[in-house]
C-alpha positions as CSV (number, residue, x, y, z in Angstrom):
1,M,62.9,184.1,62.1
2,K,65.3,181.6,63.8
3,A,66.7,184.4,65.9
4,L,63.2,185.5,66.9
5,L,62.2,181.9,67.9
6,A,65.5,181.5,69.8
7,G,64.7,184.7,71.7
8,A,61.1,183.6,72.4
9,S,62.3,180.2,73.7
10,S,64.5,182.0,76.3
11,S,61.8,184.5,77.4
12,G,58.9,184.3,79.7
13,R,55.7,186.1,79.6
14,G,55.8,189.6,78.2
15,G,59.0,188.9,76.5
16,L,61.0,189.1,79.7
17,P,64.1,186.8,80.0
18,R,63.3,183.5,81.7
19,R,64.9,183.0,85.1
20,D,65.9,179.6,86.3
21,P,64.4,178.5,89.6
22,F,66.2,179.6,92.8
23,W,67.5,176.1,93.5
24,Q,69.0,175.7,90.1
25,R,70.7,179.1,90.4
26,I,72.5,178.0,93.6
27,H,73.0,174.5,92.2
28,V,71.2,172.6,95.0
29,D,68.8,169.7,94.5
30,P,66.0,170.5,97.0
31,W,64.9,166.9,97.4
32,L,68.3,165.7,98.4
33,L,68.8,168.6,100.7
34,L,65.5,167.9,102.4
35,L,66.2,164.3,102.9
36,I,69.7,165.1,104.3
37,L,68.2,167.6,106.8
38,V,65.7,164.9,107.9
39,L,68.6,162.5,108.6
40,A,70.4,165.3,110.4
41,T,67.4,165.8,112.7
42,V,67.1,162.1,113.4
43,A,70.9,162.0,114.1
44,G,70.5,164.8,116.7
45,F,67.8,162.9,118.6
46,V,69.5,159.5,118.5
47,L,73.0,160.9,119.4
48,Y,71.6,162.8,122.3
49,S,70.2,159.5,123.7
50,A,73.3,157.4,122.7
51,G,75.7,160.0,124.1
52,S,74.0,159.8,127.6
53,K,72.2,163.1,127.1
54,S,75.5,164.9,126.5
55,M,75.1,168.2,124.8
56,S,78.8,168.3,123.8
57,I,78.4,165.5,121.4
58,L,75.5,167.3,119.7
59,Y,77.5,170.5,119.5
60,R,80.5,168.7,117.8
61,Q,78.2,166.7,115.4
62,G,76.3,169.9,114.7
63,A,79.5,171.7,113.9
64,A,80.5,168.8,111.6
65,Y,77.1,169.0,109.9
66,C,77.5,172.8,109.3
67,V,81.0,172.3,107.8
68,G,79.7,169.4,105.7
69,L,76.7,171.3,104.3
70,A,79.0,174.3,103.6
71,V,81.4,172.0,101.7
72,M,78.5,170.3,99.9
73,L,77.1,173.7,98.7
74,A,80.7,174.8,97.7
75,V,81.3,171.6,95.7
76,A,77.9,171.8,94.0
77,Q,79.0,175.2,92.4
78,F,81.8,173.5,90.4
79,K,81.0,172.0,87.1
80,P,81.7,168.3,86.6
81,R,84.0,169.2,83.8
82,F,86.1,171.4,86.1
83,M,86.2,168.6,88.8
84,E,87.2,166.1,86.2
85,R,90.4,168.1,85.3
86,W,91.6,168.0,88.9
87,V,90.9,164.3,89.6
88,P,94.5,163.1,89.0
89,V,95.9,165.7,91.4
90,A,93.4,164.7,94.1
91,Y,94.2,161.0,93.6
92,V,97.9,161.5,93.9
93,G,97.4,163.8,96.9
94,C,95.3,161.3,98.7
95,V,97.8,158.5,98.0
96,L,100.6,160.7,99.5
97,L,98.4,161.4,102.6
98,L,97.9,157.6,103.0
99,I,101.6,157.1,102.9
100,A,102.0,159.9,105.4
101,V,99.6,158.1,107.8
102,L,101.9,155.1,107.8
103,L,104.9,157.2,108.5
104,V,103.8,159.9,110.9
105,G,100.1,159.1,111.6
106,T,98.4,159.3,114.9
107,E,97.6,155.9,116.6
108,A,94.4,155.2,118.5
109,K,92.9,151.9,119.7
110,G,95.7,149.9,118.0
111,A,95.2,151.5,114.6
112,Q,97.2,154.2,112.9
113,R,94.6,155.9,110.7
114,W,94.7,159.6,111.4
115,L,96.8,162.7,110.5
116,T,97.0,165.4,113.0
117,V,97.9,169.1,112.6
118,P,98.4,170.1,116.2
119,G,95.8,172.6,117.3
120,V,94.1,172.7,114.0
121,I,92.6,169.4,112.8
122,R,92.6,165.7,113.0
123,F,91.3,163.7,110.0
124,Q,91.3,160.3,108.2
125,P,92.7,160.4,104.7
126,S,91.1,157.0,104.0
127,E,87.7,158.7,104.4
128,I,88.6,161.2,101.7
129,M,89.7,158.3,99.4
130,K,86.2,157.0,99.6
131,L,85.1,159.9,97.4
132,V,88.3,160.3,95.4
133,M,88.4,156.7,94.3
134,P,85.2,156.6,92.2
135,M,86.3,160.0,90.7
136,A,89.7,158.6,89.7
137,V,88.3,155.4,88.1
138,A,85.5,157.4,86.4
139,W,88.1,159.9,85.1
140,Y,90.2,157.1,83.6
141,L,87.5,155.0,82.1
142,A,85.6,158.0,80.6
143,R,88.5,158.6,78.3
144,R,88.5,155.0,76.9
145,N,86.3,153.0,74.7
146,L,83.6,151.2,76.7
147,P,83.2,148.5,77.7
148,P,86.8,148.4,78.8
149,G,89.3,145.9,77.5
150,F,91.6,143.7,79.5
151,K,94.5,146.2,79.5
152,Y,92.3,149.1,80.8
153,I,90.8,146.8,83.4
154,C,94.3,146.0,84.7
155,V,95.2,149.7,85.0
156,T,91.9,150.3,86.7
157,L,92.6,147.5,89.2
158,A,96.0,149.1,89.9
159,I,94.3,152.5,90.6
160,I,92.0,150.7,93.0
161,G,94.6,148.5,94.5
162,I,97.2,151.0,95.6
163,P,95.1,152.9,98.1
164,M,93.4,149.7,99.2
165,V,96.8,148.2,100.2
166,L,97.8,151.4,102.0
167,I,94.6,151.4,104.0
168,L,94.8,147.7,104.8
169,K,98.2,148.5,106.4
170,Q,96.7,151.0,108.9
171,P,95.0,148.4,109.5
172,D,91.4,149.2,108.4
173,L,89.8,146.3,106.6
174,G,86.3,147.8,106.5
175,T,87.3,151.1,104.9
176,S,89.7,149.4,102.5
177,L,86.9,147.2,101.2
178,L,84.5,150.2,100.9
179,V,87.1,152.1,98.9
180,A,87.7,149.2,96.6
181,I,83.9,148.7,96.2
182,S,83.4,152.3,95.2
183,G,86.0,151.8,92.4
184,F,84.5,148.4,91.3
185,F,81.1,150.0,90.9
186,V,82.5,152.4,88.4
187,L,84.0,149.4,86.5
188,L,80.7,147.6,86.5
189,L,78.8,150.7,85.4
190,A,81.3,151.0,82.5
191,G,79.9,147.8,81.1
192,L,82.3,145.2,82.4
193,R,81.9,142.0,80.4
194,W,80.4,138.9,82.0
195,R,83.5,136.8,81.4
196,Y,85.6,139.1,83.6
197,I,82.9,139.1,86.3
198,I,82.7,135.3,86.3
199,G,86.5,135.1,86.3
200,A,86.6,137.5,89.3
201,A,84.0,135.3,91.2
202,V,86.1,132.2,90.6
203,L,89.2,134.0,91.9
204,L,87.4,135.3,95.0
205,G,87.9,132.1,96.9
206,P,91.7,131.9,96.6
207,I,92.0,135.7,97.2
208,A,89.9,135.4,100.4
209,T,92.0,132.5,101.5
210,A,95.3,134.4,100.9
211,M,93.9,137.5,102.8
212,W,93.0,135.3,105.7
213,F,96.4,133.8,106.1
214,F,98.7,136.7,105.0
215,V,96.7,140.0,105.3
216,M,94.1,139.9,108.0
217,H,95.1,140.7,111.6
218,E,94.0,138.4,114.5
219,Y,91.3,140.8,115.7
220,Q,89.9,140.8,112.1
221,K,89.8,137.0,112.1
222,R,88.1,137.0,115.4
223,R,85.4,139.3,114.0
224,V,84.7,136.8,111.2
225,L,84.6,133.8,113.6
226,T,82.5,135.7,116.0
227,F,80.0,136.5,113.2
228,L,79.7,132.7,112.5
229,N,79.1,131.9,116.2
230,P,78.9,135.0,118.6
231,E,77.9,132.8,121.5
232,S,81.4,131.2,121.4
233,D,82.8,134.2,123.3
234,P,79.9,136.0,124.8
235,L,82.0,138.1,127.2
236,G,84.7,138.9,124.6
237,A,84.6,139.2,120.9
238,G,80.9,138.2,120.8
239,W,79.7,140.8,123.3
240,N,79.1,143.6,120.8
241,I,76.8,141.7,118.4
242,I,75.0,139.9,121.3
243,Q,74.1,143.2,123.0
244,S,73.2,144.8,119.7
245,K,70.7,142.1,118.8
246,A,69.3,142.3,122.3
247,A,68.8,146.0,121.9
248,I,67.1,145.6,118.5
249,G,64.9,142.8,119.8
250,S,63.9,144.6,123.0
251,G,62.6,147.6,121.0
252,G,59.7,145.5,119.6
253,V,57.4,147.2,117.1
254,F,57.1,150.7,118.6
255,G,60.1,150.9,120.8
256,K,60.5,151.8,124.5
257,G,60.5,155.5,123.8
258,W,63.1,158.2,123.4
259,L,65.7,158.2,126.1
260,Q,64.2,155.1,127.6
261,G,66.6,152.5,126.1
262,T,68.3,150.3,128.7
263,Q,71.1,148.6,126.6
264,S,72.8,151.9,125.7
265,H,72.0,153.9,128.9
266,L,73.3,151.1,131.1
267,D,76.4,150.8,129.0
268,F,75.7,147.2,127.8
269,L,75.9,148.4,124.1
270,P,79.4,149.5,123.1
271,E,80.0,152.1,120.4
272,G,76.4,153.1,120.7
273,H,77.0,156.6,119.2
274,T,79.1,155.3,116.2
275,D,79.0,151.9,114.5
276,F,76.0,150.5,116.6
277,I,73.8,153.6,116.7
278,I,70.9,152.0,114.7
279,A,70.6,149.5,117.7
280,V,69.9,152.5,119.9
281,L,67.3,153.8,117.4
282,A,65.7,150.3,117.2
283,E,65.4,149.9,121.0
284,E,63.8,153.4,121.5
285,F,61.7,153.7,118.3
286,G,61.2,150.1,117.4
287,M,60.7,148.5,114.1
288,V,58.5,151.4,113.0
289,G,61.4,153.9,113.6
290,V,63.8,151.6,111.7
291,C,61.4,151.3,108.7
292,L,60.9,155.0,108.5
293,L,64.7,155.6,108.5
294,L,65.2,153.0,105.8
295,M,62.5,154.7,103.8
296,V,64.5,158.0,103.9
297,Y,67.6,156.1,102.8
298,L,65.7,154.5,99.9
299,L,64.4,157.9,98.8
300,I,68.0,159.3,98.8
301,I,69.2,156.3,96.7
302,A,66.3,156.6,94.3
303,R,67.1,160.3,93.8
304,G,70.7,159.5,93.3
305,L,69.8,156.9,90.6
306,F,67.5,159.4,89.0
307,I,70.3,162.0,88.8
308,T,72.6,159.2,87.3
309,L,70.1,158.5,84.6
310,Q,69.8,162.2,83.7
311,A,73.6,162.7,83.6
312,Q,74.8,163.8,80.1
313,D,78.4,162.6,79.8
314,T,80.2,159.4,80.7
315,F,82.2,160.8,83.5
316,S,79.2,162.2,85.3
317,R,77.1,159.0,84.8
318,L,79.9,156.7,86.1
319,L,80.6,159.0,89.1
320,A,77.0,159.6,90.1
321,G,76.1,155.9,89.8
322,S,79.1,154.9,91.9
323,I,78.5,157.5,94.6
324,T,74.8,156.4,94.9
325,L,75.6,152.6,95.0
326,T,78.4,153.1,97.4
327,F,76.0,155.0,99.7
328,F,73.7,152.0,99.5
329,I,76.5,149.7,100.5
330,Y,77.3,151.8,103.5
331,V,73.7,151.5,104.7
332,L,73.6,147.8,103.9
333,V,76.9,146.8,105.6
334,N,76.2,148.8,108.8
335,I,72.7,147.4,109.3
336,G,73.9,144.0,108.3
337,M,76.7,143.9,110.8
338,V,74.6,145.4,113.7
339,S,71.8,142.8,113.1
340,G,74.3,139.9,112.9
341,L,73.9,139.3,109.2
342,L,77.4,140.5,108.3
343,P,80.7,140.4,110.2
344,V,81.6,143.6,112.2
345,V,83.9,145.7,110.0
346,G,83.6,149.1,111.7
347,V,81.4,150.9,109.1
348,P,79.3,153.8,110.5
349,L,75.7,154.4,109.7
350,P,75.7,157.2,107.0
351,L,74.7,160.7,108.2
352,I,73.6,159.3,111.6
353,S,76.7,158.0,113.3
354,Y,79.0,160.3,115.2
355,G,82.1,161.3,113.2
356,G,83.3,164.4,111.5
357,T,85.5,163.3,108.6
358,S,83.1,160.6,107.3
359,L,80.2,163.1,107.5
360,V,82.0,165.8,105.6
361,T,83.0,163.2,102.9
362,L,79.5,161.9,102.5
363,L,78.1,165.4,102.1
364,S,80.8,166.3,99.6
365,G,79.6,163.3,97.6
366,F,76.1,164.7,97.6
367,G,77.5,168.0,96.5
368,I,79.0,166.2,93.5
369,L,75.6,164.7,92.7
370,M,73.9,168.1,92.9
371,S,76.6,169.6,90.6
372,I,76.0,166.8,88.1
373,H,72.3,167.4,88.2
374,T,72.2,171.2,88.1
375,H,75.0,171.8,85.5
376,R,73.3,169.8,82.8
377,K,73.8,171.4,79.3
378,W,70.1,172.3,78.7
379,M,70.1,174.5,81.8
380,A,73.0,176.5,80.5
381,Q,71.3,177.3,77.3
């Protein structure tokens, strides 16, 4: 009788074996995929305008999207348990790549952040570390009793600190902070006790002071001072944020219309296709366009949190939660710095700004979320 019931539970009508839905068979979450494609479409329109109607920038970003989606689909096929086994190798490999950047990396605009294979590829290992960091911390903490004790917290901080210091030396303050945040989110989700959180908050002041005098470069200090008073240097360090706020304000409620922006098309707005791309969108599509974009982002974050809640093991829950919350921080920091609410730290707008390595890394993270969601145990039964 038990065997008969078991057979019936795995059969459909007429006693035929039940087949999983198409999306589950290919390990893709259709809601995430749809929202990503919506953002890809938005990115195409805004990049075409921000890039002075250049088709080459669309072709390059389109190629990056194709590569990123292919990587996302490939990553989604691997079970979380399989990925978990390879996390230590990935972490050590990324640390070695960051060391290689300091030794033989390619320099551009005063920063040494890229590795170049002549005629093949140029990429930023720090972008890959954004994804590997939460995986490494989740891998370590998933094997410990939670909430973590002081000894395990110290080891976790070492795991976070080594790549953070290497990225700071490039120098790249924004990316180093984002990498650290992705690891700290895992620590928080693991049930970090309040006494440690309060202790960290107390130490934040001395740590920030030490970073200001001994770690931060002059251009990074100028960014912070400019954030506090951008009008103090309107033609220098304050130019970016002043022009960005002017573009956002000039868009009004409904915007000037696609391709009708003046701040970007007359070259007042710098980095309009990368860090400040949402200012281009705000000028041309107005507050309505920005709100619609934020709604898509919120739907992605909500879907990520839903996947986190449904994850069935500690590693998957910690990793999915960290990827989702880190994505939220990317959106928050970019919009905050473009609107003058946060210092400019060079964080692109996720899935919209121009850039290949960051795009592929983000889509790989979504591939991990899809894997966690579609490889749940009940689906395999």
